[in-house]
C-alpha positions as CSV (number, residue, x, y, z in Angstrom):
1,M,0.0,0.3,-0.2
2,S,1.2,3.5,-0.8
3,V,0.4,6.8,0.3
4,T,0.7,10.1,-1.2
5,Q,0.7,13.3,0.2
6,K,1.0,16.7,-1.1
7,P,3.3,19.2,0.4
8,P,1.4,21.8,2.8
9,P,1.6,25.4,1.3
10,K,4.4,27.1,2.6
11,H,2.4,29.5,4.9
12,S,-0.2,27.4,5.9
13,Q,-2.0,27.6,9.2
14,G,-0.8,24.0,9.9
15,N,2.6,25.4,9.9
16,D,1.7,28.4,12.0
17,A,0.1,25.9,14.7
18,K,3.3,23.6,14.4
19,L,5.5,26.8,15.0
20,F,3.3,27.7,17.9
21,K,3.3,24.1,19.6
22,K,7.3,24.4,19.5
23,L,7.3,27.8,21.0
24,A,5.0,27.0,23.5
25,K,6.9,23.9,24.7
26,T,10.3,25.9,24.5
27,L,8.8,28.7,26.5
28,L,7.7,25.9,29.1
29,L,11.2,24.5,29.2
30,L,12.8,27.9,29.7
31,A,10.4,28.5,32.6
32,Q,11.3,25.3,34.4
33,N,15.0,25.2,33.3
34,P,16.5,27.3,30.9
35,R,19.8,24.7,30.9
36,H,17.2,21.7,29.9
37,N,19.4,19.6,27.6
38,S,16.8,19.6,24.8
39,L,17.1,23.0,24.6
40,Q,21.0,23.5,24.2
41,T,20.9,26.8,25.5
42,H,24.5,28.5,25.2
43,E,25.5,32.3,25.4
44,I,26.1,33.9,22.1
45,E,29.1,36.5,22.8
46,T,28.7,38.8,19.6
47,L,24.8,39.5,21.1
48,S,26.0,39.8,24.4
49,H,28.5,42.4,23.8
50,R,25.9,44.4,21.4
51,A,23.1,44.2,24.0
52,G,25.0,44.8,26.9
53,T,23.9,41.7,28.6
54,K,24.3,38.0,28.4
55,V,21.9,36.8,25.4
56,W,21.4,33.3,25.4
57,Q,20.3,31.2,22.4
58,S,18.3,27.9,22.8
59,Y,16.7,25.4,20.4
60,L,13.2,26.0,18.9
61,E,13.7,23.2,16.5
62,N,16.7,21.1,15.3
63,N,17.6,19.3,12.3
64,T,15.6,21.5,9.9
65,P,16.6,23.8,7.2
66,A,16.9,27.5,8.8
67,A,15.9,25.7,12.2
68,G,13.9,28.2,14.6
69,R,16.2,29.7,17.7
70,I,14.9,31.9,20.6
71,F,17.4,34.5,21.9
72,W,16.6,35.5,25.6
73,G,18.2,36.8,28.7
74,Y,17.8,37.0,32.7
75,G,16.3,39.8,33.7
76,P,15.1,42.8,34.3
77,E,14.1,41.5,37.2
78,Q,15.3,38.8,39.6
79,G,13.4,35.2,38.5
80,T,12.4,36.5,35.1
81,I,13.1,35.8,31.7
82,T,13.0,38.1,28.5
83,V,12.8,36.8,25.0
84,F,14.9,39.4,22.7
85,A,14.1,37.3,19.2
86,L,12.6,34.9,17.5
87,E,14.6,33.9,14.2
88,P,15.9,31.2,12.2
89,H,19.3,29.8,12.9
90,P,21.8,32.5,11.8
91,E,24.5,31.2,9.5
92,D,27.2,31.6,12.3
93,A,29.9,30.4,9.6
94,K,29.5,33.3,8.0
95,K,31.2,36.3,9.9
96,S,28.0,38.5,10.0
97,G,25.8,35.4,11.0
98,Y,24.8,37.0,14.2
99,Q,24.8,40.7,13.0
100,K,21.7,40.1,11.4
101,V,19.9,39.1,14.3
102,R,17.2,42.1,15.4
103,L,17.1,41.9,19.2
104,S,14.4,44.1,21.5
105,A,15.4,45.7,24.4
106,F,14.4,45.0,28.0
107,P,10.9,46.1,29.0
108,P,11.3,49.0,31.8
109,P,11.3,47.4,35.5
110,E,8.2,47.3,37.3
111,R,7.7,49.7,40.0
């Protein structure tokens, strides 16, 4: 028996739902344990220097073309994590790979 399946359209709602599910799982793991093995968390020194605070990269997905990455940092308040960016994996073999990552800023601290 053979099954033929058409590939989904590039920007289908199904793809959005899959990405949302991966993001939700990643955020849950980050909240529970930012060093969880499946996140493969590591500091990106180039981005840390640019942002003026440590910027960490964690896997959103792996083994896919342009696999998604989440860039985040601790703070601005103790016990919080701020997501700076959600982007495809930059081509870090190229000199300017991480230069293309657009980081948001820390929100102002609550008073």
